[in-house]
C-alpha positions as a Markdown table, in Angstrom:
| # | Residue | x | y | z |
|---|---|---|---|---|
| 1 | Met | -48.6 | 8.7 | -9.8 |
| 2 | Lys | -45.3 | 8.5 | -8.1 |
| 3 | Pro | -42.5 | 10.8 | -10.0 |
| 4 | Asn | -40.7 | 8.1 | -12.4 |
| 5 | Ile | -38.4 | 9.5 | -14.8 |
| 6 | Pro | -35.8 | 7.3 | -15.6 |
| 7 | Asn | -33.7 | 9.2 | -18.1 |
| 8 | Ile | -33.7 | 12.3 | -15.6 |
| 9 | Pro | -30.2 | 14.4 | -16.8 |
| 10 | Trp | -27.8 | 13.2 | -14.1 |
| 11 | Gln | -24.0 | 13.6 | -13.1 |
| 12 | Asp | -22.6 | 11.9 | -10.2 |
| 13 | Arg | -21.4 | 14.4 | -7.5 |
| 14 | Pro | -18.1 | 15.5 | -7.9 |
| 15 | Ala | -15.1 | 14.0 | -6.0 |
| 16 | Asn | -13.8 | 15.7 | -3.0 |
| 17 | Asn | -17.5 | 17.7 | -3.1 |
| 18 | Asn | -19.6 | 17.5 | -0.3 |
| 19 | Asp | -21.8 | 20.5 | -1.1 |
| 20 | Val | -25.4 | 19.3 | -0.9 |
| 21 | Ile | -26.4 | 20.4 | -4.1 |
| 22 | Trp | -23.5 | 20.6 | -7.2 |
| 23 | Arg | -23.3 | 22.2 | -10.7 |
| 24 | Tyr | -23.3 | 20.7 | -14.3 |
| 25 | Glu | -19.8 | 20.6 | -15.4 |
| 26 | Ala | -21.2 | 21.8 | -18.9 |
| 27 | Asn | -23.0 | 24.4 | -17.9 |
| 28 | Pro | -24.6 | 26.7 | -18.8 |
| 29 | Ile | -27.0 | 24.3 | -20.7 |
| 30 | Ile | -28.7 | 27.0 | -22.7 |
| 31 | Pro | -26.9 | 29.6 | -24.1 |
| 32 | Arg | -28.4 | 33.5 | -24.6 |
| 33 | Asp | -28.3 | 33.2 | -28.3 |
| 34 | Leu | -29.8 | 29.8 | -28.4 |
| 35 | Ile | -32.5 | 31.5 | -31.2 |
| 36 | Pro | -31.9 | 34.1 | -33.6 |
| 37 | Thr | -33.7 | 37.3 | -32.0 |
| 38 | Ser | -33.0 | 36.2 | -28.4 |
| 39 | Asn | -30.8 | 38.7 | -26.2 |
| 40 | Ser | -31.1 | 36.0 | -23.2 |
| 41 | Ile | -32.5 | 32.9 | -22.1 |
| 42 | Phe | -33.1 | 32.1 | -18.2 |
| 43 | Asn | -35.3 | 31.8 | -15.9 |
| 44 | Ser | -37.0 | 28.8 | -17.5 |
| 45 | Ala | -39.4 | 25.6 | -16.6 |
| 46 | Val | -38.8 | 22.2 | -18.1 |
| 47 | Val | -40.9 | 19.0 | -17.4 |
| 48 | Pro | -41.4 | 15.2 | -18.6 |
| 49 | Tyr | -43.6 | 14.7 | -21.5 |
| 50 | Gln | -43.7 | 11.9 | -23.9 |
| 51 | Gly | -40.9 | 9.9 | -22.9 |
| 52 | Ala | -39.0 | 13.4 | -23.5 |
| 53 | Phe | -38.8 | 16.8 | -22.1 |
| 54 | Ala | -40.6 | 19.6 | -23.0 |
| 55 | Gly | -40.6 | 23.3 | -21.2 |
| 56 | Val | -41.7 | 27.0 | -21.6 |
| 57 | Phe | -38.7 | 29.7 | -21.8 |
| 58 | Arg | -38.0 | 33.0 | -20.6 |
| 59 | Cys | -36.7 | 34.6 | -23.9 |
| 60 | Asp | -35.7 | 38.4 | -23.9 |
| 61 | Asn | -35.2 | 39.4 | -26.8 |
| 62 | Lys | -32.9 | 42.2 | -28.7 |
| 63 | Lys | -35.3 | 44.8 | -28.3 |
| 64 | Arg | -35.2 | 43.8 | -24.7 |
| 65 | Glu | -39.0 | 42.7 | -24.8 |
| 66 | Met | -39.6 | 39.8 | -22.2 |
| 67 | Asn | -41.7 | 37.1 | -23.5 |
| 68 | Leu | -42.3 | 33.2 | -23.2 |
| 69 | His | -41.4 | 30.5 | -25.9 |
| 70 | Thr | -41.6 | 26.9 | -25.9 |
| 71 | Gly | -39.4 | 24.3 | -26.5 |
| 72 | Arg | -38.3 | 20.6 | -26.9 |
| 73 | Ser | -35.5 | 18.1 | -25.6 |
| 74 | Ala | -34.7 | 14.7 | -26.0 |
| 75 | Asp | -32.1 | 14.4 | -23.2 |
| 76 | Ala | -33.6 | 17.8 | -21.3 |
| 77 | Leu | -30.1 | 18.9 | -22.2 |
| 78 | Asn | -29.7 | 19.7 | -25.5 |
| 79 | Trp | -32.8 | 22.4 | -26.1 |
| 80 | Thr | -34.4 | 23.5 | -29.3 |
| 81 | Leu | -36.8 | 26.2 | -28.9 |
| 82 | Asp | -39.0 | 27.7 | -31.1 |
| 83 | Pro | -38.3 | 31.1 | -32.1 |
| 84 | Asn | -41.8 | 32.6 | -32.1 |
| 85 | Pro | -43.4 | 33.2 | -28.7 |
| 86 | Ile | -46.0 | 31.3 | -27.5 |
| 87 | Glu | -49.5 | 32.8 | -29.1 |
| 88 | Trp | -52.2 | 32.5 | -26.1 |
| 89 | Gln | -55.5 | 31.5 | -26.9 |
| 90 | Cys | -58.0 | 33.7 | -24.8 |
| 91 | Asn | -61.8 | 34.4 | -24.4 |
| 92 | Asp | -61.5 | 38.0 | -23.0 |
| 93 | Pro | -59.6 | 40.6 | -25.0 |
| 94 | Glu | -59.0 | 42.4 | -22.1 |
| 95 | Ile | -56.5 | 40.4 | -20.8 |
| 96 | Gly | -55.5 | 39.1 | -23.6 |
| 97 | Arg | -53.3 | 42.5 | -23.8 |
| 98 | Tyr | -49.9 | 42.3 | -22.1 |
| 99 | Gln | -46.8 | 44.4 | -21.2 |
| 100 | Tyr | -44.4 | 41.7 | -20.7 |
| 101 | Arg | -44.4 | 37.7 | -19.6 |
| 102 | Tyr | -41.7 | 36.2 | -18.0 |
| 103 | Asp | -40.5 | 34.0 | -15.1 |
| 104 | Pro | -42.5 | 31.0 | -16.2 |
| 105 | Arg | -43.3 | 27.6 | -13.7 |
| 106 | Val | -44.9 | 24.4 | -15.6 |
| 107 | Thr | -46.9 | 21.9 | -13.3 |
| 108 | Trp | -48.6 | 18.9 | -14.5 |
| 109 | Leu | -51.9 | 18.8 | -12.7 |
| 110 | Glu | -54.4 | 16.2 | -13.1 |
| 111 | Asp | -54.9 | 16.2 | -17.0 |
| 112 | Arg | -52.5 | 19.0 | -18.2 |
| 113 | Tyr | -49.7 | 21.1 | -17.7 |
| 114 | Tyr | -50.6 | 24.8 | -16.3 |
| 115 | Val | -48.1 | 27.4 | -16.8 |
| 116 | Thr | -48.0 | 30.1 | -14.3 |
| 117 | Trp | -45.6 | 33.6 | -15.3 |
| 118 | Cys | -45.3 | 37.0 | -14.3 |
| 119 | Asn | -47.6 | 38.7 | -16.2 |
| 120 | Gly | -47.9 | 42.4 | -17.1 |
| 121 | Tyr | -51.0 | 43.9 | -16.7 |
| 122 | His | -51.4 | 47.3 | -15.5 |
| 123 | Gly | -48.3 | 45.7 | -13.6 |
| 124 | Pro | -46.9 | 42.6 | -12.7 |
| 125 | Thr | -49.4 | 39.6 | -11.7 |
| 126 | Ile | -49.4 | 36.1 | -12.0 |
| 127 | Gly | -51.0 | 34.8 | -15.1 |
| 128 | Val | -52.6 | 31.1 | -15.4 |
| 129 | Gly | -52.8 | 28.9 | -18.5 |
| 130 | Tyr | -52.5 | 25.4 | -19.8 |
| 131 | Thr | -51.5 | 23.2 | -22.5 |
| 132 | Tyr | -51.6 | 19.7 | -23.4 |
| 133 | Asn | -49.5 | 19.3 | -25.8 |
| 134 | Phe | -47.0 | 22.1 | -25.7 |
| 135 | Lys | -48.6 | 23.6 | -28.9 |
| 136 | Gln | -51.6 | 25.2 | -28.2 |
| 137 | Phe | -51.6 | 27.4 | -25.2 |
| 138 | His | -54.8 | 28.7 | -23.3 |
| 139 | Phe | -55.1 | 31.4 | -21.0 |
| 140 | Leu | -57.6 | 31.4 | -17.6 |
| 141 | Glu | -56.9 | 34.4 | -15.4 |
| 142 | Asn | -54.6 | 36.6 | -14.2 |
| 143 | Ala | -54.7 | 35.1 | -10.6 |
| 144 | Leu | -54.0 | 37.8 | -8.3 |
| 145 | Leu | -54.3 | 41.9 | -8.4 |
| 146 | Pro | -50.9 | 43.1 | -9.4 |
| 147 | Phe | -48.1 | 43.6 | -7.7 |
| 148 | Asn | -47.3 | 40.0 | -8.0 |
| 149 | Arg | -44.3 | 37.4 | -8.6 |
| 150 | Asn | -43.1 | 34.2 | -8.6 |
| 151 | Gly | -46.4 | 32.3 | -9.1 |
| 152 | Val | -46.0 | 28.9 | -8.4 |
| 153 | Leu | -48.6 | 26.0 | -8.3 |
| 154 | Phe | -48.5 | 22.5 | -5.9 |
| 155 | Pro | -49.1 | 19.7 | -8.3 |
| 156 | Arg | -52.5 | 18.3 | -6.6 |
| 157 | Lys | -55.3 | 19.5 | -4.7 |
| 158 | Ile | -54.4 | 19.8 | -1.0 |
| 159 | Asn | -57.7 | 19.6 | 0.9 |
| 160 | Gly | -59.8 | 19.9 | -2.2 |
| 161 | Lys | -58.6 | 23.2 | -3.5 |
| 162 | Tyr | -55.9 | 24.1 | -5.9 |
| 163 | Val | -52.9 | 26.0 | -4.0 |
| 164 | Met | -50.6 | 28.4 | -4.9 |
| 165 | Leu | -47.3 | 30.3 | -3.4 |
| 166 | Ser | -46.5 | 33.7 | -4.5 |
| 167 | Arg | -44.4 | 37.0 | -3.6 |
| 168 | Pro | -46.8 | 40.1 | -3.3 |
| 169 | Ser | -44.2 | 42.9 | -4.4 |
| 170 | Asp | -44.4 | 46.6 | -5.9 |
| 171 | Asn | -44.2 | 47.5 | -9.4 |
| 172 | Gly | -40.4 | 48.3 | -9.8 |
| 173 | His | -37.2 | 46.3 | -8.7 |
| 174 | Thr | -39.1 | 45.2 | -5.4 |
| 175 | Pro | -36.7 | 45.8 | -2.5 |
| 176 | Phe | -38.7 | 43.6 | -0.5 |
| 177 | Gly | -40.8 | 40.2 | -0.3 |
| 178 | Asp | -42.3 | 37.3 | 1.4 |
| 179 | Ile | -44.0 | 34.2 | 0.5 |
| 180 | Tyr | -47.5 | 33.8 | 0.5 |
| 181 | Leu | -49.9 | 30.9 | -0.2 |
| 182 | Ser | -53.5 | 31.3 | -2.1 |
| 183 | Gln | -55.9 | 28.2 | -2.3 |
| 184 | Ser | -58.9 | 28.2 | -5.1 |
| 185 | Pro | -61.7 | 26.1 | -6.2 |
| 186 | Asn | -61.7 | 26.4 | -9.6 |
| 187 | Leu | -57.6 | 28.2 | -10.6 |
| 188 | Ile | -60.1 | 31.2 | -12.1 |
| 189 | His | -60.8 | 32.5 | -8.1 |
| 190 | Trp | -58.4 | 32.6 | -5.2 |
| 191 | Gly | -58.4 | 33.3 | -1.3 |
| 192 | Glu | -58.0 | 31.9 | 1.4 |
| 193 | His | -54.4 | 33.9 | 1.7 |
| 194 | Arg | -51.6 | 32.6 | 4.4 |
| 195 | Phe | -48.4 | 34.0 | 5.2 |
| 196 | Val | -45.9 | 31.1 | 4.7 |
| 197 | Met | -42.7 | 32.7 | 5.6 |
| 198 | Gly | -40.4 | 36.1 | 5.3 |
| 199 | Thr | -37.2 | 37.1 | 4.8 |
| 200 | Lys | -34.1 | 36.6 | 7.7 |
| 201 | Ser | -30.4 | 37.9 | 7.8 |
| 202 | Gly | -27.7 | 37.5 | 5.6 |
| 203 | Trp | -28.4 | 35.7 | 1.9 |
| 204 | Gln | -32.1 | 36.2 | 2.2 |
| 205 | Ser | -32.3 | 39.2 | 4.1 |
| 206 | Thr | -34.0 | 41.6 | 0.9 |
| 207 | Lys | -36.8 | 39.1 | -0.5 |
| 208 | Ile | -37.5 | 35.6 | -1.1 |
| 209 | Gly | -39.6 | 33.9 | -3.5 |
| 210 | Ala | -41.2 | 30.5 | -4.7 |
| 211 | Gly | -38.9 | 28.6 | -7.2 |
| 212 | Pro | -40.1 | 25.4 | -8.5 |
| 213 | Thr | -42.7 | 22.9 | -8.4 |
| 214 | Pro | -43.0 | 21.7 | -5.0 |
| 215 | Ile | -41.6 | 18.1 | -4.7 |
| 216 | Glu | -43.8 | 15.7 | -2.3 |
| 217 | Thr | -42.1 | 13.5 | -0.1 |
| 218 | Pro | -43.1 | 11.7 | 3.1 |
| 219 | Glu | -42.2 | 14.4 | 5.2 |
| 220 | Gly | -43.3 | 17.3 | 3.8 |
| 221 | Trp | -43.3 | 19.5 | 0.2 |
| 222 | Leu | -39.7 | 20.2 | -0.6 |
| 223 | Leu | -39.2 | 24.1 | -1.5 |
| 224 | Phe | -36.6 | 25.2 | -3.6 |
| 225 | Tyr | -36.9 | 28.8 | -3.1 |
| 226 | His | -34.4 | 32.2 | -3.8 |
| 227 | Gly | -33.2 | 34.8 | -1.5 |
| 228 | Val | -31.7 | 38.1 | -2.4 |
| 229 | Leu | -29.3 | 40.5 | -0.1 |
| 230 | Thr | -28.5 | 43.7 | -0.8 |
| 231 | Ser | -24.6 | 44.0 | -1.4 |
| 232 | Cys | -22.9 | 47.4 | -1.7 |
| 233 | Asn | -22.8 | 46.4 | -5.5 |
| 234 | Gly | -26.7 | 45.7 | -6.0 |
| 235 | Phe | -28.8 | 42.6 | -5.2 |
| 236 | Val | -27.5 | 38.6 | -4.9 |
| 237 | Tyr | -30.0 | 35.7 | -5.7 |
| 238 | Ser | -29.0 | 32.5 | -3.9 |
| 239 | Phe | -30.9 | 29.5 | -3.4 |
| 240 | Gly | -32.2 | 27.1 | -0.5 |
| 241 | Ala | -34.8 | 25.2 | 0.7 |
| 242 | Ala | -37.7 | 24.6 | 3.0 |
| 243 | Leu | -40.1 | 22.0 | 4.4 |
| 244 | Leu | -43.6 | 22.4 | 4.3 |
| 245 | Asp | -46.3 | 20.9 | 6.1 |
| 246 | Leu | -48.4 | 18.2 | 3.7 |
| 247 | Glu | -52.0 | 19.3 | 4.5 |
| 248 | Gln | -51.4 | 22.8 | 5.7 |
| 249 | Pro | -48.5 | 23.7 | 3.2 |
| 250 | Trp | -48.4 | 27.6 | 4.9 |
| 251 | Lys | -46.8 | 25.5 | 7.8 |
| 252 | Val | -43.2 | 25.5 | 7.7 |
| 253 | Ile | -41.5 | 22.6 | 9.3 |
| 254 | Tyr | -37.9 | 23.4 | 8.4 |
| 255 | Arg | -36.1 | 25.8 | 6.8 |
| 256 | Gly | -32.7 | 26.2 | 5.7 |
| 257 | Ser | -30.2 | 28.6 | 7.6 |
| 258 | Ala | -27.5 | 28.6 | 4.8 |
| 259 | Tyr | -27.9 | 28.7 | 1.4 |
| 260 | Leu | -27.7 | 25.7 | -0.7 |
| 261 | Leu | -25.9 | 27.4 | -4.1 |
| 262 | Ala | -25.2 | 31.2 | -4.7 |
| 263 | Pro | -23.6 | 32.5 | -7.5 |
| 264 | Gln | -19.9 | 31.7 | -7.7 |
| 265 | Thr | -19.2 | 30.7 | -11.1 |
| 266 | Pro | -18.4 | 33.5 | -14.2 |
| 267 | Tyr | -21.5 | 32.5 | -15.9 |
| 268 | Glu | -23.6 | 33.2 | -12.6 |
| 269 | Cys | -21.7 | 36.5 | -11.9 |
| 270 | Val | -21.5 | 38.0 | -15.5 |
| 271 | Gly | -24.1 | 38.5 | -17.4 |
| 272 | Asp | -27.1 | 41.3 | -17.9 |
| 273 | Val | -27.9 | 40.9 | -14.1 |
| 274 | Pro | -24.8 | 39.7 | -12.1 |
| 275 | Asn | -24.8 | 37.6 | -9.0 |
| 276 | Val | -27.9 | 35.6 | -9.6 |
| 277 | Ala | -29.0 | 32.4 | -9.4 |
| 278 | Phe | -32.8 | 31.7 | -9.6 |
| 279 | Pro | -34.5 | 28.2 | -9.6 |
| 280 | Cys | -37.7 | 27.8 | -11.6 |
| 281 | Ala | -37.7 | 24.1 | -12.0 |
| 282 | Ala | -36.8 | 20.8 | -10.6 |
| 283 | Leu | -37.1 | 17.3 | -12.2 |
| 284 | Tyr | -37.5 | 14.6 | -9.9 |
| 285 | Asp | -37.1 | 10.8 | -10.4 |
| 286 | Gln | -38.4 | 8.6 | -7.0 |
| 287 | Pro | -36.9 | 5.4 | -7.7 |
| 288 | Thr | -33.2 | 7.0 | -7.5 |
| 289 | Asp | -34.4 | 10.1 | -5.7 |
| 290 | Arg | -32.5 | 12.4 | -7.9 |
| 291 | Val | -33.4 | 16.4 | -8.4 |
| 292 | Ala | -32.0 | 17.9 | -11.5 |
| 293 | Ile | -32.5 | 21.7 | -10.4 |
| 294 | Tyr | -32.8 | 24.4 | -13.7 |
| 295 | Tyr | -31.9 | 27.9 | -12.9 |
| 296 | Gly | -31.6 | 31.4 | -14.8 |
| 297 | Ala | -27.6 | 32.7 | -14.4 |
| 298 | Ala | -27.1 | 36.4 | -14.1 |
| 299 | Asp | -30.2 | 37.1 | -16.0 |
| 300 | Thr | -28.5 | 35.9 | -19.4 |
| 301 | Val | -28.4 | 32.0 | -19.9 |
| 302 | Thr | -30.0 | 28.4 | -18.1 |
| 303 | Ala | -27.9 | 26.7 | -15.9 |
| 304 | Leu | -28.1 | 23.2 | -14.3 |
| 305 | Ala | -27.4 | 21.3 | -10.6 |
| 306 | Phe | -27.9 | 18.1 | -9.1 |
| 307 | Thr | -28.8 | 16.9 | -5.5 |
| 308 | Lys | -31.2 | 14.0 | -4.3 |
| 309 | Thr | -34.4 | 14.6 | -1.8 |
| 310 | Gly | -32.9 | 12.7 | 1.1 |
| 311 | Asp | -29.4 | 14.5 | 1.4 |
| 312 | Val | -31.9 | 17.8 | 0.9 |
| 313 | Leu | -33.8 | 16.8 | 3.9 |
| 314 | Gln | -31.5 | 15.6 | 6.4 |
| 315 | Trp | -29.5 | 19.0 | 5.5 |
| 316 | Leu | -32.4 | 20.4 | 6.5 |
| 317 | Lys | -32.9 | 18.9 | 10.0 |
| 318 | Glu | -29.5 | 19.7 | 10.7 |
| 319 | Asn | -29.1 | 23.2 | 9.7 |
| 320 | Ser | -32.9 | 24.7 | 10.1 |
| 321 | Glu | -33.5 | 28.2 | 11.8 |
| 322 | Leu | -37.5 | 28.9 | 11.1 |
């Protein structure tokens, strides 16, 4: 089924703006205090749902506990979030216990919406669950051993297997990280791990990680990913793009040499964690080629940016460094 979101949020490129990706002029779209208990709402994932939109949101509360909440919107701009965290239905009490939950991604896959997130189970790992209606949520398993982050599912099986990107890491504020791919017959048991790509100089010199669900194009899987550099004042999170092979997605066809969006506005530069632009979701309307990218800003609020896949692919071809 081709992606078709006629009501995708959209704002035309501003006059005299030549950027491949441009920001929504009313950013941030979700403030840090949209629900009474929240300290910050960021690094969240949205999808089309029943003619409108739904999502899973990272909400750090005023105790500074990290957890996931569900939300709904008619236009993908104005959101209503459940003030209570998601209660996961889990058959195994062992994995039902957790230390934290954060940085979700949501992917429509076959007949349901799958959620992946960083799950605290003796350290950070990748939790996998699903929902049909954004009311009841079912926890399947932790996909990988600690320590790991940025688990991102592909939206369909590839060569008969489920496929997920992740970034093996450590238990702290990881000063390293490359993107790997894992495969599964059932979304429970993961193996056949493959290296996808590692750090490079400049904006992606410290660590990288997959962002939104990859977008399938005739030329390959379009992947938006974040890159981090270590400045004299700490980490700086920007995001760029790469194109992966359709049938062997651990093979990189193009990889942008420069970032596409970096923290430059006040809401990206000032907050709980300054200088962060962290993408977690992308809506794609194939008939218009429009893409709306949701990203966390300064680990505090949620912002929105726009592009078109054709523009990104052309830019990748002209600015690729593998």
